[in-house]
KOLZA-989773 format. One record per residue (C-alpha): residue number from 0; x, y, z. Coordinates in steps of 0.02 Angstrom, whole numbers, plus 50000, padded with zeros to 5 digits. Example, Ala and Ser with C-alpha at 12.3 -4.5 7.8 and 13.67 -1.06 7.14 Angstrom:
BEGIN
+-----+-------+-------+-------+
|   k |    px |    py |    pz |
+-----+-------+-------+-------+
|   0 | 50615 | 49775 | 50390 |
|   1 | 50684 | 49947 | 50357 |
+-----+-------+-------+-------+
This chain:
BEGIN
+-----+-------+-------+-------+
|   k |    px |    py |    pz |
+-----+-------+-------+-------+
|   0 | 48986 | 51189 | 49865 |
|   1 | 49092 | 51331 | 49801 |
|   2 | 49217 | 51296 | 49663 |
|   3 | 49388 | 51241 | 49726 |
|   4 | 49537 | 51354 | 49690 |
|   5 | 49614 | 51319 | 49520 |
|   6 | 49780 | 51274 | 49600 |
|   7 | 49699 | 51127 | 49690 |
|   8 | 49619 | 51053 | 49535 |
|   9 | 49724 | 50926 | 49443 |
|  10 | 49689 | 50854 | 49274 |
|  11 | 49655 | 50670 | 49260 |
|  12 | 49796 | 50565 | 49187 |
|  13 | 49789 | 50533 | 49001 |
|  14 | 49739 | 50351 | 49027 |
|  15 | 49575 | 50401 | 49113 |
|  16 | 49441 | 50398 | 48978 |
|  17 | 49332 | 50550 | 48950 |
|  18 | 49145 | 50542 | 48937 |
|  19 | 49023 | 50407 | 48989 |
|  20 | 49095 | 50236 | 49027 |
|  21 | 49004 | 50081 | 48970 |
|  22 | 49045 | 49900 | 48995 |
|  23 | 49048 | 49759 | 49116 |
|  24 | 49152 | 49758 | 49275 |
|  25 | 49254 | 49599 | 49286 |
|  26 | 49326 | 49531 | 49446 |
|  27 | 49198 | 49608 | 49563 |
|  28 | 49277 | 49516 | 49711 |
|  29 | 49440 | 49611 | 49685 |
|  30 | 49345 | 49774 | 49666 |
|  31 | 49249 | 49741 | 49827 |
|  32 | 49410 | 49703 | 49920 |
|  33 | 49490 | 49862 | 49856 |
|  34 | 49339 | 49966 | 49907 |
|  35 | 49339 | 49888 | 50082 |
|  36 | 49525 | 49925 | 50102 |
|  37 | 49500 | 50102 | 50041 |
|  38 | 49357 | 50139 | 50161 |
|  39 | 49447 | 50059 | 50309 |
|  40 | 49606 | 50158 | 50279 |
|  41 | 49515 | 50322 | 50245 |
|  42 | 49425 | 50309 | 50412 |
|  43 | 49589 | 50311 | 50509 |
|  44 | 49631 | 50489 | 50452 |
|  45 | 49818 | 50450 | 50462 |
|  46 | 49937 | 50522 | 50333 |
|  47 | 50009 | 50357 | 50273 |
|  48 | 49837 | 50278 | 50267 |
|  49 | 49781 | 50422 | 50158 |
|  50 | 49929 | 50387 | 50042 |
|  51 | 49878 | 50204 | 50038 |
|  52 | 49701 | 50262 | 49996 |
|  53 | 49772 | 50351 | 49845 |
|  54 | 49866 | 50195 | 49793 |
|  55 | 49711 | 50088 | 49819 |
|  56 | 49604 | 50209 | 49720 |
|  57 | 49731 | 50208 | 49578 |
|  58 | 49729 | 50019 | 49576 |
|  59 | 49539 | 50020 | 49577 |
|  60 | 49534 | 50144 | 49433 |
|  61 | 49663 | 50045 | 49336 |
|  62 | 49561 | 49886 | 49356 |
|  63 | 49396 | 49970 | 49312 |
|  64 | 49454 | 50080 | 49169 |
|  65 | 49591 | 49982 | 49082 |
|  66 | 49530 | 49894 | 48928 |
|  67 | 49582 | 49714 | 48911 |
|  68 | 49698 | 49751 | 48765 |
|  69 | 49790 | 49891 | 48856 |
|  70 | 49817 | 49781 | 49007 |
|  71 | 49883 | 49639 | 48899 |
|  72 | 49994 | 49757 | 48800 |
|  73 | 50081 | 49843 | 48943 |
|  74 | 50059 | 49718 | 49083 |
|  75 | 50101 | 49857 | 49207 |
|  76 | 49943 | 49847 | 49314 |
|  77 | 49957 | 49658 | 49323 |
|  78 | 50142 | 49667 | 49364 |
|  79 | 50111 | 49798 | 49498 |
|  80 | 49972 | 49692 | 49571 |
|  81 | 50087 | 49540 | 49574 |
|  82 | 50218 | 49643 | 49666 |
|  83 | 50085 | 49698 | 49791 |
|  84 | 50031 | 49518 | 49820 |
|  85 | 50211 | 49467 | 49853 |
|  86 | 50235 | 49613 | 49972 |
|  87 | 50076 | 49569 | 50066 |
|  88 | 50133 | 49388 | 50079 |
|  89 | 50309 | 49436 | 50130 |
|  90 | 50245 | 49548 | 50270 |
|  91 | 50321 | 49445 | 50410 |
|  92 | 50472 | 49380 | 50317 |
|  93 | 50648 | 49441 | 50344 |
|  94 | 50687 | 49415 | 50159 |
|  95 | 50765 | 49564 | 50071 |
|  96 | 50647 | 49652 | 49951 |
|  97 | 50751 | 49620 | 49793 |
|  98 | 50756 | 49434 | 49836 |
|  99 | 50567 | 49434 | 49864 |
| 100 | 50541 | 49502 | 49688 |
| 101 | 50687 | 49416 | 49600 |
| 102 | 50590 | 49284 | 49504 |
| 103 | 50474 | 49408 | 49416 |
| 104 | 50597 | 49418 | 49272 |
| 105 | 50627 | 49606 | 49279 |
| 106 | 50757 | 49713 | 49363 |
| 107 | 50723 | 49772 | 49539 |
| 108 | 50731 | 49953 | 49481 |
| 109 | 50601 | 49922 | 49346 |
| 110 | 50486 | 49835 | 49469 |
| 111 | 50502 | 49984 | 49587 |
| 112 | 50457 | 50105 | 49446 |
| 113 | 50304 | 50002 | 49395 |
| 114 | 50243 | 49986 | 49574 |
| 115 | 50270 | 50171 | 49612 |
| 116 | 50181 | 50223 | 49452 |
| 117 | 50031 | 50114 | 49495 |
| 118 | 50018 | 50140 | 49684 |
| 119 | 50097 | 50309 | 49714 |
| 120 | 50234 | 50249 | 49832 |
| 121 | 50388 | 50139 | 49817 |
| 122 | 50374 | 49955 | 49867 |
| 123 | 50486 | 49975 | 50020 |
| 124 | 50377 | 50118 | 50086 |
| 125 | 50221 | 50014 | 50056 |
| 126 | 50296 | 49864 | 50146 |
| 127 | 50351 | 49972 | 50293 |
| 128 | 50179 | 50052 | 50304 |
| 129 | 50083 | 49888 | 50307 |
| 130 | 50207 | 49814 | 50431 |
| 131 | 50184 | 49963 | 50548 |
| 132 | 49996 | 49952 | 50526 |
| 133 | 50004 | 49769 | 50577 |
| 134 | 50119 | 49814 | 50724 |
| 135 | 49983 | 49925 | 50796 |
| 136 | 49867 | 49775 | 50803 |
| 137 | 50000 | 49663 | 50879 |
| 138 | 50050 | 49792 | 51010 |
| 139 | 49868 | 49808 | 51063 |
| 140 | 49870 | 49624 | 51115 |
| 141 | 49917 | 49600 | 51297 |
| 142 | 50084 | 49518 | 51336 |
| 143 | 50169 | 49547 | 51169 |
| 144 | 50343 | 49621 | 51192 |
| 145 | 50408 | 49752 | 51072 |
| 146 | 50551 | 49636 | 51024 |
| 147 | 50430 | 49493 | 50986 |
| 148 | 50320 | 49607 | 50880 |
| 149 | 50474 | 49671 | 50786 |
| 150 | 50534 | 49493 | 50751 |
| 151 | 50362 | 49435 | 50697 |
| 152 | 50358 | 49572 | 50566 |
| 153 | 50531 | 49534 | 50497 |
| 154 | 50632 | 49665 | 50591 |
| 155 | 50786 | 49585 | 50668 |
| 156 | 50831 | 49741 | 50766 |
| 157 | 50697 | 49798 | 50891 |
| 158 | 50783 | 49968 | 50907 |
| 159 | 50765 | 49997 | 50719 |
| 160 | 50583 | 49945 | 50728 |
| 161 | 50556 | 50066 | 50873 |
| 162 | 50633 | 50209 | 50773 |
| 163 | 50521 | 50172 | 50624 |
| 164 | 50369 | 50158 | 50736 |
| 165 | 50408 | 50322 | 50824 |
| 166 | 50433 | 50412 | 50657 |
| 167 | 50267 | 50344 | 50594 |
| 168 | 50155 | 50354 | 50747 |
| 169 | 50239 | 50491 | 50848 |
| 170 | 50270 | 50388 | 51004 |
| 171 | 50370 | 50237 | 51054 |
| 172 | 50292 | 50064 | 51040 |
| 173 | 50287 | 50049 | 51230 |
| 174 | 50196 | 50215 | 51250 |
| 175 | 50077 | 50166 | 51111 |
| 176 | 50039 | 50000 | 51197 |
| 177 | 50009 | 50084 | 51365 |
| 178 | 49887 | 50206 | 51284 |
| 179 | 49988 | 50362 | 51325 |
| 180 | 50001 | 50419 | 51145 |
+-----+-------+-------+-------+
């Protein structure tokens, strides 16, 4: 293919090694899970899924390229991954985000910075995105009311959930469920 315009080419971050990489990949199960998530999200062609692809790719690169000493020294990729695990587990909970991350021993602001640096989006945006992704699956099931779906995902106010859903998907949850998107 032709060369891309210079304005579209971005330099790799300083932590990406130059030259040929050698070594053994550890934790192949995690790498496989990240690749599956990346491919699944990329296939949807949605904007937020593409952002999540970027975050997933950054996590994949961090896991593959970080030397053991760098990871132990900074702890940032491990801390960001721990935040992600808690967010994934807290998907349906109505617990406030600072309370969900309180026992990690760092300030909420610091945790947000670490997560954003690693995944390319703040934790609250990530949590909202995965909740709305899950809501699409739940709304596809027959008989599930919008209010029930909202409550099952931790939203106490169905109207707020509907506003978020409409902003994300471009239609109301009821229209989405009926297939009139």
